[in-house]
ROBAKE-873882 format. One record per residue (C-alpha): residue in three letters; x, y, z. Coordinates in nm, 4 decimals. Layout:
BEGIN
+-----+----------+----------+----------+
|   r |     east |    north |       up |
+-----+----------+----------+----------+
| ALA |        X |        Y |        Z |
...
+-----+----------+----------+----------+
***
This chain:
BEGIN
+-----+----------+----------+----------+
|   r |     east |    north |       up |
+-----+----------+----------+----------+
| MET |  12.0008 |   5.9382 |  13.0830 |
| ALA |  11.9530 |   5.8201 |  12.7261 |
| ARG |  11.8966 |   5.9690 |  12.3805 |
| PHE |  11.5732 |   5.8723 |  12.2110 |
| GLU |  11.5471 |   5.9357 |  11.8360 |
| PHE |  11.1880 |   5.9890 |  11.7281 |
| LYS |  11.1752 |   5.9083 |  11.3566 |
| LEU |  10.8991 |   6.0291 |  11.1262 |
| PRO |  10.6696 |   5.7260 |  11.0809 |
| ASP |  10.5009 |   5.6157 |  10.7602 |
| ILE |  10.1915 |   5.8379 |  10.7568 |
| GLY |  10.0310 |   5.6423 |  10.4735 |
| GLU |   9.9267 |   5.7301 |  10.1173 |
| GLY |  10.2622 |   5.5917 |   9.9970 |
| ILE |  10.4330 |   5.9269 |  10.0510 |
| ALA |  10.8092 |   5.9702 |  10.0733 |
| GLU |  10.8196 |   6.2929 |  10.2744 |
| ALA |  10.6059 |   6.5320 |  10.4765 |
| GLU |  10.6166 |   6.9066 |  10.5394 |
| ILE |  10.6660 |   7.0609 |  10.8819 |
| VAL |  10.3589 |   7.2810 |  10.9311 |
| ALA |  10.4160 |   7.3785 |  11.2943 |
| TRP |  10.6398 |   7.3037 |  11.5924 |
| HIS |  10.4720 |   7.2880 |  11.9333 |
| VAL |  10.7959 |   7.2488 |  12.1315 |
| LYS |  11.1464 |   7.3936 |  12.1168 |
| VAL |  11.4923 |   7.2706 |  12.2055 |
| GLY |  11.5323 |   7.2626 |  12.5826 |
| ASP |  11.1630 |   7.2013 |  12.6584 |
| THR |  11.0673 |   6.9229 |  12.8971 |
| ILE |  10.7784 |   6.7253 |  12.7471 |
| GLY |  10.5495 |   6.4472 |  12.8595 |
| GLU |  10.4607 |   6.1215 |  12.6916 |
| ASP |  10.1984 |   6.1655 |  12.4167 |
| GLN |  10.2563 |   6.5420 |  12.4122 |
| GLN |  10.2089 |   6.6979 |  12.0686 |
| ILE |  10.5411 |   6.8120 |  11.9274 |
| ALA |  10.4717 |   6.8934 |  11.5619 |
| ASP |  10.2151 |   6.9066 |  11.2808 |
| MET |  10.3213 |   6.7347 |  10.9586 |
| MET |  10.1395 |   6.7722 |  10.6276 |
| THR |  10.1190 |   6.5384 |  10.3318 |
| ASP |   9.9382 |   6.6078 |  10.0056 |
| LYS |   9.6106 |   6.5038 |  10.1652 |
| ALA |   9.6325 |   6.5353 |  10.5404 |
| THR |   9.7702 |   6.7181 |  10.8404 |
| VAL |   9.8964 |   6.4737 |  11.1032 |
| GLU |   9.9721 |   6.5575 |  11.4650 |
| MET |  10.3016 |   6.4045 |  11.5808 |
| GLU |  10.3018 |   6.3055 |  11.9493 |
| SER |  10.6091 |   6.2046 |  12.1470 |
| PRO |  10.6052 |   5.8384 |  12.2531 |
| VAL |  10.8333 |   5.9218 |  12.5479 |
| ALA |  10.8777 |   6.1853 |  12.8165 |
| GLY |  11.1987 |   6.3810 |  12.8503 |
| LYS |  11.3945 |   6.6873 |  12.7403 |
| VAL |  11.4052 |   6.7997 |  12.3754 |
| LEU |  11.7668 |   6.8015 |  12.2527 |
| GLU |  11.7266 |   6.8435 |  11.8750 |
| LEU |  11.4534 |   6.9245 |  11.6234 |
| ALA |  11.4751 |   6.8555 |  11.2500 |
| GLY |  11.4232 |   7.1554 |  11.0245 |
| ASP |  11.2105 |   7.4694 |  11.0216 |
| VAL |  10.8456 |   7.5247 |  10.9379 |
| GLY |  10.8040 |   7.4654 |  10.5651 |
| ASP |  11.0873 |   7.2118 |  10.5365 |
| GLN |  11.0232 |   6.8686 |  10.3823 |
| ILE |  11.1273 |   6.5745 |  10.6039 |
| PRO |  11.1778 |   6.2228 |  10.4524 |
| ILE |  10.9799 |   5.9366 |  10.6041 |
| GLY |  11.2005 |   5.7450 |  10.8469 |
| SER |  11.4356 |   6.0350 |  10.9209 |
| VAL |  11.4839 |   6.1693 |  11.2740 |
| LEU |  11.2222 |   6.4300 |  11.3600 |
| ALA |  11.3313 |   6.4946 |  11.7195 |
| VAL |  11.5936 |   6.3769 |  11.9675 |
| ILE |  11.4716 |   6.3488 |  12.3277 |
| GLU |  11.6752 |   6.2865 |  12.6411 |
| THR |  11.4985 |   6.0264 |  12.8541 |
| GLU |  11.5470 |   5.8353 |  13.1781 |
| GLY |  11.6898 |   5.4838 |  13.1417 |
| ALA |  11.8627 |   5.2947 |  12.8631 |
| ASP |  11.8490 |   5.3763 |  12.4952 |
| ARG |  11.5254 |   5.2695 |  12.3272 |
| ALA |  11.4527 |   5.1788 |  11.9707 |
| VAL |  11.1964 |   5.3868 |  11.7950 |
| GLU |  10.8610 |   5.2147 |  11.7857 |
| PRO |  10.6334 |   5.2701 |  11.4879 |
| VAL |  10.3552 |   5.5135 |  11.5584 |
| ASP |  10.0155 |   5.4754 |  11.3944 |
| ASP |   9.8919 |   5.8222 |  11.3148 |
| SER |   9.6488 |   5.7237 |  11.0417 |
| HIS |   9.3555 |   5.8068 |  11.2656 |
| ASP |   9.4728 |   6.1678 |  11.2761 |
| GLU |   9.4597 |   6.2216 |  10.9012 |
| ARG |   9.2074 |   6.4816 |  10.7970 |
| PRO |   9.2223 |   6.5248 |  10.4192 |
| LEU |   9.0645 |   6.8025 |  10.2216 |
| ALA |   8.9509 |   6.8118 |   9.8633 |
| ASP |   9.1463 |   6.9932 |   9.5930 |
| GLY |   9.4752 |   6.8774 |   9.7432 |
| ALA |   9.4260 |   7.0905 |  10.0523 |
| VAL |   9.4431 |   6.9835 |  10.4132 |
| GLU |   9.2361 |   7.0530 |  10.7115 |
| ALA |   9.3238 |   7.2868 |  10.9922 |
| THR |   9.4715 |   7.1429 |  11.3099 |
| PRO |   9.2408 |   7.1171 |  11.6130 |
| GLU |   9.3987 |   7.4295 |  11.7588 |
| GLN |   9.3308 |   7.6199 |  11.4344 |
| ALA |   8.9838 |   7.4713 |  11.3951 |
| LYS |   8.8812 |   7.6139 |  11.7312 |
| ALA |   8.9281 |   7.9609 |  11.5857 |
| ILE |   8.7291 |   7.8925 |  11.2677 |
| PRO |   8.3683 |   8.0195 |  11.2699 |
| VAL |   8.1336 |   7.7381 |  11.1668 |
| ALA |   7.8337 |   7.8321 |  10.9516 |
| ALA |   7.4910 |   7.7214 |  11.0672 |
| SER |   7.6265 |   7.5852 |  11.3961 |
| VAL |   7.6050 |   7.6889 |  11.7570 |
| GLU |   7.9417 |   7.7380 |  11.9206 |
| GLU |   7.9979 |   7.6539 |  12.2818 |
| ALA |   7.9343 |   7.9689 |  12.4754 |
| ALA |   8.1971 |   8.1046 |  12.7135 |
| PRO |   8.1050 |   8.1240 |  13.0832 |
| PRO |   7.9062 |   8.4431 |  13.1438 |
| GLN |   8.1066 |   8.7253 |  13.2976 |
| PRO |   7.9546 |   8.9443 |  13.5658 |
| ALA |   7.8426 |   9.2791 |  13.4286 |
| PRO |   8.0616 |   9.5679 |  13.5480 |
| ALA |   7.9031 |   9.8227 |  13.7745 |
| PRO |   7.7995 |  10.1364 |  13.5832 |
| ALA |   8.0629 |  10.4051 |  13.6095 |
| PRO |   7.9547 |  10.7522 |  13.7230 |
| ARG |   7.9205 |  11.0026 |  13.4429 |
| VAL |   8.2079 |  11.2462 |  13.4240 |
| GLU |   8.1901 |  11.5420 |  13.1920 |
| PRO |   8.4598 |  11.5021 |  12.9249 |
| GLU |   8.6002 |  11.8514 |  12.9643 |
| VAL |   8.6920 |  11.7898 |  13.3264 |
| ALA |   8.7468 |  11.4144 |  13.3216 |
| LYS |   9.0866 |  11.3075 |  13.4466 |
| LYS |   9.2132 |  10.9600 |  13.5024 |
| GLU |   9.3867 |  10.9015 |  13.8329 |
| PRO |   9.5965 |  10.5910 |  13.8975 |
| GLY |   9.3724 |  10.2947 |  13.9850 |
| THR |   9.0512 |  10.4716 |  13.8788 |
| SER |   8.8403 |  10.4769 |  13.5620 |
| VAL |   8.6188 |  10.7413 |  13.4057 |
| HIS |   8.3407 |  10.7403 |  13.1481 |
| VAL |   8.3708 |  10.9710 |  12.8479 |
| LEU |   8.1305 |  11.0281 |  12.5605 |
| ALA |   8.2603 |  10.9563 |  12.2094 |
| SER |   8.1394 |  10.7918 |  11.8905 |
| PRO |   8.2641 |  10.4422 |  11.7973 |
| ALA |   8.4733 |  10.5945 |  11.5162 |
| VAL |   8.6433 |  10.8342 |  11.7579 |
| ARG |   8.7074 |  10.5543 |  12.0059 |
| ALA |   8.8547 |  10.3331 |  11.7332 |
| ARG |   9.0837 |  10.6127 |  11.6132 |
| ALA |   9.1935 |  10.6853 |  11.9692 |
| ARG |   9.2790 |  10.3161 |  12.0179 |
| ASP |   9.4813 |  10.3147 |  11.6952 |
| LEU |   9.6717 |  10.6254 |  11.8086 |
| GLY |   9.7191 |  10.5017 |  12.1642 |
| ILE |   9.5316 |  10.7952 |  12.3163 |
| ASP |   9.3567 |  10.7722 |  12.6545 |
| LEU |   9.0242 |  10.9501 |  12.5970 |
| ALA |   9.0114 |  11.0463 |  12.9651 |
| GLN |   9.3078 |  11.2773 |  12.9009 |
| VAL |   9.1449 |  11.4580 |  12.6059 |
| LYS |   8.9767 |  11.7903 |  12.6780 |
| THR |   8.6681 |  11.9046 |  12.4898 |
| ALA |   8.4418 |  12.2078 |  12.4923 |
| SER |   8.1337 |  12.0063 |  12.3933 |
| ASP |   7.9427 |  11.7229 |  12.5583 |
| ARG |   8.1493 |  11.4549 |  12.3826 |
| ILE |   8.4939 |  11.4028 |  12.2358 |
| ARG |   8.5178 |  11.4514 |  11.8599 |
| HIS |   8.7859 |  11.3993 |  11.5943 |
| ALA |   8.8868 |  11.7666 |  11.6220 |
| ASP |   8.9579 |  11.7125 |  11.9917 |
| LEU |   9.1902 |  11.4242 |  11.9049 |
| ASP |   9.3662 |  11.6453 |  11.6499 |
| ALA |   9.4114 |  11.9185 |  11.9101 |
| TYR |   9.5439 |  11.6666 |  12.1612 |
| LEU |   9.8006 |  11.5374 |  11.9117 |
| LEU |   9.9182 |  11.8891 |  11.8239 |
| TYR |   9.9403 |  11.9917 |  12.1881 |
| ASN |  10.1448 |  11.6826 |  12.2721 |
| GLY |  10.3801 |  11.7208 |  11.9789 |
| GLY |  10.2166 |  11.4543 |  11.7613 |
| SER |  10.0896 |  11.4708 |  11.4055 |
| VAL |   9.7295 |  11.4955 |  11.2936 |
| SER |   9.6082 |  11.1782 |  11.1220 |
| ALA |   9.3259 |  11.1658 |  10.8681 |
| ARG |   8.9809 |  11.1139 |  11.0156 |
| GLY |   8.9155 |  10.7455 |  11.0740 |
| THR |   9.2598 |  10.6424 |  10.9509 |
| ALA |   9.4145 |  10.3492 |  11.1335 |
| ALA |   9.7729 |  10.3463 |  11.2477 |
| VAL |  10.0189 |  10.2333 |  10.9838 |
| ARG |  10.0995 |   9.8646 |  11.0214 |
| ALA |  10.4513 |   9.7371 |  11.0007 |
| ASP |  10.5529 |   9.5203 |  10.7058 |
| GLU |  10.4871 |   9.1539 |  10.7661 |
| THR |  10.6657 |   8.8588 |  10.6079 |
| ILE |  10.4631 |   8.5374 |  10.5890 |
| LYS |  10.6134 |   8.2069 |  10.4829 |
| VAL |  10.3795 |   8.0194 |  10.2488 |
| VAL |  10.3464 |   7.6743 |  10.4037 |
| GLY |  10.0859 |   7.4086 |  10.4755 |
| LEU |   9.7377 |   7.4570 |  10.3399 |
| ARG |   9.8102 |   7.7962 |  10.1838 |
| ARG |  10.1052 |   7.6457 |   9.9932 |
| LYS |   9.8881 |   7.3591 |   9.8657 |
| ILE |   9.6196 |   7.6018 |   9.7506 |
| ALA |   9.8789 |   7.8116 |   9.5711 |
| GLU |  10.0251 |   7.5067 |   9.3974 |
| ASN |   9.6850 |   7.3728 |   9.2911 |
| MET |   9.5644 |   7.7089 |   9.1578 |
| GLN |   9.8881 |   7.7601 |   8.9669 |
| GLU |   9.8668 |   7.4117 |   8.8169 |
| ALA |   9.5011 |   7.4609 |   8.7194 |
| LYS |   9.5711 |   7.7919 |   8.5436 |
| ARG |   9.8891 |   7.6602 |   8.3806 |
| ARG |   9.7402 |   7.3399 |   8.2405 |
| ILE |   9.3752 |   7.4307 |   8.1762 |
| PRO |   9.2730 |   7.6778 |   7.9029 |
| HIS |   8.9830 |   7.8472 |   8.0808 |
| PHE |   8.6938 |   8.0316 |   7.9256 |
| THR |   8.4095 |   8.1866 |   8.1242 |
| LEU |   8.0489 |   8.2406 |   8.0198 |
| VAL |   7.8175 |   8.4655 |   8.2249 |
| GLU |   7.4373 |   8.4482 |   8.1952 |
| GLU |   7.1726 |   8.6532 |   8.3751 |
| PHE |   6.8830 |   8.4647 |   8.5369 |
| ASP |   6.5471 |   8.5954 |   8.6550 |
| VAL |   6.4989 |   8.4438 |   9.0011 |
| THR |   6.1870 |   8.6387 |   9.1022 |
| ALA |   5.9570 |   8.3347 |   9.0950 |
| LEU |   6.2236 |   8.1146 |   9.2529 |
| GLU |   6.2736 |   8.3588 |   9.5408 |
| GLU |   5.8982 |   8.3703 |   9.5992 |
| THR |   5.8880 |   7.9897 |   9.6047 |
| ARG |   6.1824 |   7.9746 |   9.8419 |
| ALA |   6.0217 |   8.2258 |  10.0811 |
| MET |   5.6940 |   8.0298 |  10.0769 |
| MET |   5.8715 |   7.7007 |  10.1526 |
| ASN |   6.0743 |   7.8577 |  10.4341 |
| ARG |   5.7591 |   7.9833 |  10.6028 |
| ASP |   5.6397 |   7.6236 |  10.6392 |
| ARG |   5.9736 |   7.4416 |  10.6795 |
| GLY |   5.9125 |   7.2952 |  11.0247 |
| SER |   6.2336 |   7.1340 |  11.1543 |
| ASN |   6.4053 |   7.1502 |  10.8149 |
| PRO |   6.7003 |   7.3884 |  10.7701 |
| LYS |   6.6352 |   7.7245 |  10.6100 |
| LEU |   6.6520 |   7.7084 |  10.2316 |
| THR |   6.9026 |   7.9234 |  10.0451 |
| LEU |   6.9253 |   7.9416 |   9.6662 |
| LEU |   7.1935 |   7.6721 |   9.6566 |
| PRO |   6.9669 |   7.3647 |   9.6944 |
| PHE |   6.7541 |   7.4900 |   9.4056 |
| LEU |   7.0603 |   7.5554 |   9.1879 |
| ILE |   7.1977 |   7.2087 |   9.2632 |
| THR |   6.8600 |   7.0548 |   9.1760 |
| ALA |   6.8636 |   7.2433 |   8.8450 |
| MET |   7.2171 |   7.1197 |   8.7742 |
| GLY |   7.1091 |   6.7626 |   8.8471 |
| LYS |   6.8351 |   6.7948 |   8.5830 |
| ALA |   7.0401 |   6.9834 |   8.3208 |
| LEU |   7.3711 |   6.7935 |   8.3268 |
| PRO |   7.2342 |   6.4639 |   8.1847 |
| GLU |   7.1513 |   6.6639 |   7.8703 |
| TRP |   7.5050 |   6.8062 |   7.8562 |
| PRO |   7.7261 |   6.5331 |   8.0103 |
| MET |   8.0507 |   6.6856 |   7.8805 |
| LEU |   8.0363 |   6.9356 |   8.1706 |
| ASN |   7.9946 |   6.6726 |   8.4428 |
| ALA |   8.3315 |   6.5220 |   8.3606 |
| THR |   8.6927 |   6.4876 |   8.4683 |
| TYR |   8.9955 |   6.4982 |   8.2393 |
| ASP |   9.3136 |   6.3021 |   8.3036 |
| ASP |   9.5395 |   6.5083 |   8.0787 |
| ASP |   9.8399 |   6.2863 |   8.1502 |
| ALA |   9.6600 |   5.9787 |   8.0136 |
| ASN |   9.4430 |   6.1801 |   7.7691 |
| VAL |   9.1256 |   6.0233 |   7.9072 |
| ILE |   8.7940 |   6.2034 |   7.9659 |
| THR |   8.5429 |   6.0459 |   8.2030 |
| ARG |   8.1829 |   6.1600 |   8.1723 |
| HIS |   8.0177 |   6.0836 |   8.5047 |
| GLY |   7.6618 |   5.9539 |   8.5258 |
| ALA |   7.6099 |   6.0687 |   8.8856 |
| LEU |   7.6421 |   6.4270 |   9.0095 |
| HIS |   7.8972 |   6.4389 |   9.2894 |
| LEU |   7.8824 |   6.8097 |   9.3525 |
| GLY |   8.1824 |   6.9864 |   9.5006 |
| MET |   8.0780 |   7.2685 |   9.7322 |
| ALA |   8.3549 |   7.5257 |   9.7791 |
| THR |   8.3765 |   7.6085 |  10.1509 |
| GLN |   8.5836 |   7.8999 |  10.2767 |
| THR |   8.7582 |   7.8770 |  10.6116 |
| ASP |   9.0048 |   8.1027 |  10.7889 |
| ASN |   9.2814 |   7.8691 |  10.6744 |
| GLY |   9.1844 |   7.8383 |  10.3093 |
| LEU |   8.9442 |   7.6850 |  10.0619 |
| MET |   8.8083 |   7.3334 |  10.1066 |
| VAL |   8.5726 |   7.1444 |   9.8761 |
| ALA |   8.3152 |   6.9214 |  10.0439 |
| VAL |   8.1296 |   6.6769 |   9.8183 |
| ILE |   7.7559 |   6.6060 |   9.8064 |
| ARG |   7.7318 |   6.2501 |   9.6737 |
| ASP |   7.4595 |   6.1618 |   9.4210 |
| ALA |   7.3141 |   6.5107 |   9.4429 |
| GLN |   7.0766 |   6.4339 |   9.1552 |
| ASN |   6.8815 |   6.1964 |   9.3831 |
| LYS |   6.8222 |   6.4429 |   9.6680 |
| ASN |   6.5363 |   6.6917 |   9.7086 |
| VAL |   6.5920 |   7.0532 |   9.8120 |
| TRP |   6.5392 |   6.9782 |  10.1830 |
| GLN |   6.7922 |   6.6947 |  10.1762 |
| LEU |   7.0376 |   6.9128 |   9.9859 |
| ALA |   6.9956 |   7.1945 |  10.2383 |
| SER |   7.0719 |   6.9551 |  10.5230 |
| GLU |   7.3782 |   6.8200 |  10.3428 |
| ILE |   7.5080 |   7.1717 |  10.2736 |
| VAL |   7.4851 |   7.2638 |  10.6415 |
| ARG |   7.6304 |   6.9329 |  10.7608 |
| LEU |   7.9240 |   6.9288 |  10.5207 |
| ALA |   8.0117 |   7.2958 |  10.5723 |
| ASP |   8.0070 |   7.2371 |  10.9480 |
| ALA |   8.2199 |   6.9242 |  10.9151 |
| ALA |   8.4727 |   7.0848 |  10.6822 |
| ARG |   8.5224 |   7.3885 |  10.9046 |
| SER |   8.5351 |   7.1949 |  11.2312 |
| GLY |   8.7660 |   6.9206 |  11.1042 |
| LYS |   8.5181 |   6.6332 |  11.1253 |
| ALA |   8.4658 |   6.5612 |  10.7551 |
| ALA |   8.5494 |   6.2087 |  10.6427 |
| ARG |   8.7962 |   6.1503 |  10.3592 |
| GLU |   8.5269 |   6.0418 |  10.1135 |
| GLU |   8.3337 |   6.3628 |  10.1852 |
| LEU |   8.6258 |   6.5739 |  10.0664 |
| MET |   8.7253 |   6.4131 |   9.7377 |
| GLY |   8.5823 |   6.2763 |   9.4155 |
| SER |   8.3713 |   6.5732 |   9.2995 |
| THR |   8.2687 |   6.5848 |   8.9318 |
| ILE |   8.1763 |   6.9555 |   8.9079 |
| THR |   8.2047 |   7.2360 |   9.1635 |
| LEU |   7.9653 |   7.5093 |   9.2748 |
| SER |   8.1103 |   7.8199 |   9.4391 |
| SER |   7.9077 |   8.0912 |   9.6118 |
| LEU |   8.0021 |   8.3988 |   9.8143 |
| GLY |   7.6415 |   8.4690 |   9.9098 |
| PRO |   7.5485 |   8.8390 |   9.9311 |
| MET |   7.9159 |   8.9291 |   9.8687 |
| GLY |   7.9111 |   8.7465 |   9.5361 |
| GLY |   7.9598 |   9.0560 |   9.3234 |
| ILE |   7.8097 |   9.1217 |   8.9830 |
| THR |   8.0159 |   8.8581 |   8.8063 |
| SER |   8.3210 |   8.6382 |   8.8607 |
| THR |   8.5643 |   8.4115 |   8.6758 |
| PRO |   8.6044 |   8.0983 |   8.8926 |
| VAL |   8.9102 |   7.8724 |   8.8580 |
| ILE |   8.8363 |   7.5102 |   8.7687 |
| ASN |   8.8918 |   7.2486 |   9.0384 |
| ARG |   9.1256 |   7.0184 |   8.8447 |
| PRO |   9.0699 |   6.7438 |   8.7159 |
| GLU |   8.7108 |   6.8621 |   8.6717 |
| VAL |   8.6288 |   7.0481 |   8.3497 |
| ALA |   8.3704 |   7.3004 |   8.4747 |
| ILE |   8.2821 |   7.5161 |   8.7757 |
| ILE |   7.9823 |   7.7431 |   8.8416 |
| ALA |   8.0031 |   8.0578 |   9.0545 |
| VAL |   7.6907 |   8.2127 |   9.2067 |
| ASN |   7.6775 |   8.5917 |   9.2107 |
| LYS |   7.4508 |   8.8133 |   9.4210 |
| VAL |   7.0792 |   8.8697 |   9.3615 |
| GLU |   6.9857 |   9.2282 |   9.2719 |
| ASP |   6.6587 |   9.4125 |   9.2140 |
| LYS |   6.6533 |   9.5507 |   8.8583 |
| LEU |   6.4084 |   9.7441 |   8.6436 |
| VAL |   6.3199 |   9.5114 |   8.3560 |
| PRO |   6.0909 |   9.5791 |   8.0551 |
| ILE |   5.8202 |   9.3102 |   8.0358 |
| ASP |   5.5321 |   9.3340 |   7.7872 |
| ASP |   5.5808 |   9.7084 |   7.7371 |
| GLU |   5.5812 |   9.7606 |   8.1137 |
| ILE |   5.8673 |   9.8241 |   8.3549 |
| GLU |   5.8815 |   9.5833 |   8.6483 |
| VAL |   6.1177 |   9.5351 |   8.9390 |
| ARG |   6.2589 |   9.1856 |   8.9066 |
| LYS |   6.5168 |   8.9883 |   9.1029 |
| ARG |   6.8086 |   8.9056 |   8.8764 |
| MET |   7.1242 |   8.7041 |   8.9324 |
| ASN |   7.4293 |   8.6221 |   8.7218 |
| LEU |   7.5798 |   8.2742 |   8.7078 |
| SER |   7.9401 |   8.2410 |   8.5885 |
| LEU |   8.0465 |   7.9173 |   8.4204 |
| SER |   8.4175 |   7.8465 |   8.3661 |
| CYS |   8.5036 |   7.5530 |   8.1397 |
| ASP |   8.8085 |   7.3627 |   8.0196 |
| HIS |   8.8212 |   7.4519 |   7.6501 |
| ARG |   9.0041 |   7.1275 |   7.5697 |
| VAL |   8.6909 |   6.9350 |   7.6641 |
| VAL |   8.3962 |   7.1766 |   7.6493 |
| ASP |   8.3087 |   7.3853 |   7.3439 |
| GLY |   8.1497 |   7.7277 |   7.3725 |
| TRP |   7.8290 |   7.6035 |   7.2115 |
| ASP |   7.7940 |   7.3268 |   7.4693 |
| ALA |   7.8543 |   7.5689 |   7.7567 |
| ALA |   7.5980 |   7.8164 |   7.6251 |
| SER |   7.3447 |   7.5394 |   7.5613 |
| PHE |   7.3902 |   7.4052 |   7.9157 |
| MET |   7.3327 |   7.7539 |   8.0601 |
| GLN |   7.0112 |   7.7915 |   7.8624 |
| THR |   6.8898 |   7.4519 |   7.9830 |
| LEU |   6.9770 |   7.5522 |   8.3394 |
| LYS |   6.7921 |   7.8792 |   8.2898 |
| GLY |   6.4779 |   7.6961 |   8.1845 |
| TYR |   6.4695 |   7.5156 |   8.5199 |
| ILE |   6.5712 |   7.8033 |   8.7447 |
| GLU |   6.3210 |   8.0480 |   8.5982 |
| ASN |   6.0360 |   7.7943 |   8.6228 |
| PRO |   6.0159 |   7.6619 |   8.9820 |
| ILE |   5.7197 |   7.4327 |   8.9060 |
| ARG |   5.9227 |   7.2559 |   8.6373 |
| LEU |   6.2295 |   7.2560 |   8.8601 |
| LEU |   6.0572 |   7.0913 |   9.1569 |
| SER |   5.8498 |   6.8424 |   8.9603 |
| ALA |   5.9605 |   6.4807 |   8.9609 |
+-----+----------+----------+----------+
***
C-alpha cells in the first residue's frame, strides 16, 4: 500500500488559493479513479476536483469555507503499489465563471435549478394509484397496512402535515374534516391548539456563508461601500407599448414570446448614445472612466444559488426578436451552467427585472465597476386624467441607480426623459 498526496493544481487566472465549497467524500471512504472529491471556488469559477487515483481516503484538508493554497495537499489517498508523484491535473475545462464576481452552481446544484423558458426532462410516468373507496370521515379508521380516504381542504391537510396528525384518526360530525376538528383532536390527545393555518415552528438553522453566496455578499458590500448611490424613479405610460407587444405576439410565428424587456433594451440602445456617461465603467483605483460606444447589457438572472449577470453583446444592433431570443438563451445557459465566460462578464450597464413581482419601486445596487443600473417594476392599471377625461392606463415605474461620482442628477433625469420618449412612442422606438 502507498500514500498518494493529491495537491491542489493551478486552476488558472493566476490565483494563489481557492475556497473549499463542498466535500463529496469523507475520511475512510473508498473511491475510484476520476471520482469527484471536492468543489473548489476561485473568484471566477467553481472547479470540480477529481481523484487521479483509486484508493482509500486517509486525510482531507480543511472544512467547507476554508481557503487552500495552490500546490498544497488537498487529500491523502491510500493506493495499491508504490508511492506516486502527483501529476498536474488540467481542470480548466471545468471552470464556469459568472459575472459580478459570482460563480456558477455545480452540476449537482444546477440540476435542482428551474430554468426559465426551457423544457426540463420529464421523469418516467408513474402508474396512477387505484381510487380508494370513500370512507366517511366520522367512522374512518386506519388499520395497519391499509389506507383510507378522508375529505379535507388543502389548508387543513397542510396544517395536519405540519402537526404530524393522521387525518384518518380525526373524528368529525360533518362530511369533511375542518380546523375545529384538528383543534379538538389536539386537545383530546393532550396537545395544544395552534392558530389556523400556522405551520409548525422551525428550529434555528445556522448557515455558513461560503461559495457563491459569500462572493455575492462581498461584491454587494464593496459596491455599497465604495459607490455613492442615488436613485431616480420615473413613471412611464406603457399602454401603447403593451398594445404593440400583444399585437406582435399574436403573429410571432416561431419567435419567442415578447416580454417588455426587449423593448426596454431597444430604448436604452437608442437613448444611451445621447447620454454616454451612463453607459460607462469607473476604475476608481486608477481614477479612469471609460465611456463605452457599444451597449453590452448585463441582464440580472436569479437562480436558486444566487444572482448571475449574463451579458447581451452589442445590444444596440439587435431587434426586439433577436433580443428576446438572446434573453431566453442566456437565462437558460446561466441557470443550467452552460454559459461561456465571455457571456458572463464585460457588461457596461445592467438591467434588473422581477417581472410581476417587481413591486411599485426599488433601489437597485450598481454592478461595480459600472456606474448605472435600471430596475423594472411591475405594470399596473391606473386611473389617469387625460384631456379632462379619466382613462385607465397601464403605468410602470423604472428605477435608475447611478454612481454620483460619475453621473450628475441632471444627466440621470435627462436620460430618463429621453428613455420615456421612446418607450411611450412605440412607432418611434421600433423605427430604424
